[in-house]
Structure formats: structure tokens, C-alpha cells
N, C-alpha and C positions, 0 to 999 in steps of 0.2 A: 497609935499604929494602926487602930479602929481607924476612927473616925479619917488617918488619912489615908487609910484605901480603901474607905470609902465614898469619899469623895472624889476620886480618883476615877473610882468605879462610873458613880455617874456625872460628872462631870460629859458637858457635849464637845465634840469639836466644828471646827463648820470654815468652811472661806466664801471669797466674795467677794467677785466685780463686775466691772461697768463697760460697758463699750455703747460711745459714742459712734453713731455709724447712720447709712441711711439701707436700707434695708429694704425698700419699697421697689418693689421692678419699677415700677413710674416712673418717668425721669422726669417729672415738671420742675421746669426754671423757673423762681419766680424772682424779681428785684424789691428788697428788701434794703436799697441806701436810703429810698426816702422816707421819709416819718409820712405814709400812710398806712399802715395799722397801726393797730391797738391790739397786746396780748390780751382777749378774756378769760379764758381759764386756764388749768393747769391738770393735767387729766393722763391716769395712771389703769394701769390692769393686771393682773396678777394669773398666773395658774402653775400649780402642786403637782406635784409626782414621789409618789415614799417608790423605793426598793430596799428587797431584803433580797441579800448574796447575789446580788447583779442582777435580781430580775425583781420587772415594772415595766410600768405602765406604761408612755408617749417616750416617740425620739423626741432628740431636745428642736429640732425644726419643728415638733407638731404644737411643743408644749409653747415655740416661742408664737407661732401662729394665734392658738387659743391666746394668749395675756394679750396679745395685739387687740384683737376679736371685741373682749372683754374693755379695752383702752381706748376701741375704736366704737364702740355701744352709747360712752357720754361724751361725745367728740360732741353731736347737735351739731353738726355742722351744712341744713339748712336753713341755720337760721343769719342769710346774706351772706356775704361773699369772706369764706372762710377755709382753713385749711393747717392743718397741724406743722408744725415745728420746731426743732431742739429731741430728734425723737432720742432717748438710753436705753436701753438694752440692759437694766442687772440681774448679774444670776450668784446663786446663795445656794451653798447648798452646807447642810447642820445632818450633823448623826454619828454615827458610829463606823465609820468606812472600813471595809466592806460588810459590817454586819447587817445596816439600815439605816437609812439616812434618807433628806429629803433634798427637791433640786425645787426652787423656787423662782420663776424667770418673771422679770417685774418691768412691763414695757411702762414710758411716762412721756410728754410729750408738753409741749405750751402748745394750746388756739390761740390765732390769731386772726382776726378781723380790718379786714382793707376799708378803710374809708373813705378813698378815694379812689 
């Protein structure tokens, strides 16, 4: 009985979901129907914030911006004709809501390089 109670108290609850979409405000469109590109890298960036009794750090938008900025520092788009595509945003929350939890946003994408 004590072991079961201890396990219930010390276990963590969590939730995770992923959203695929274009959150960029620029609407540059590129035709990728021809074999004129290659995928050169997969990049990602994460940002986290902790909450205690619903009080805590950054807004969800700012958290996304921080994760996106960390990802873009890894993109190295200055090496030729490169762009990012297939941007995926994942959000994970874990902890004991409403007492304490951590929200983590991870943004990932493919870096492509145009060959023609």
C-alpha cells in the first residue's frame, strides 16, 4: 500500500502534441516539383518555461519565437541557395498541473539546397 501511494505521488503526468503548419509571416512560394534540390540537414530548436500555480515565465508566442530563433541559428542559410521547409512545431507539457509543470516547444525543419 505504501509503495503504491509513493509511486502515485512521485509519478508525473504529461501531454504532447505536434502541429504542422507555416507560421512564417513571409509567403515566399517555391516550386519543389522538380528534382532541383536536395535535403542537406534537419535542424531543431527548443525553448522551455516552468510554471508554479499558473505563475511563470514567457507567453506561448514568445516561447515559440525563442525555439524558432534557436533553430534558425543552426540553419546556416548563407551557404548558397538554401531554404527551410517542412516546419514542425511540437509542444510538450509535463509535471503536476496546477502545482508545477514545464512547457517545452520544439520547432524542427529540413534545410534544402537548390541544385539548379
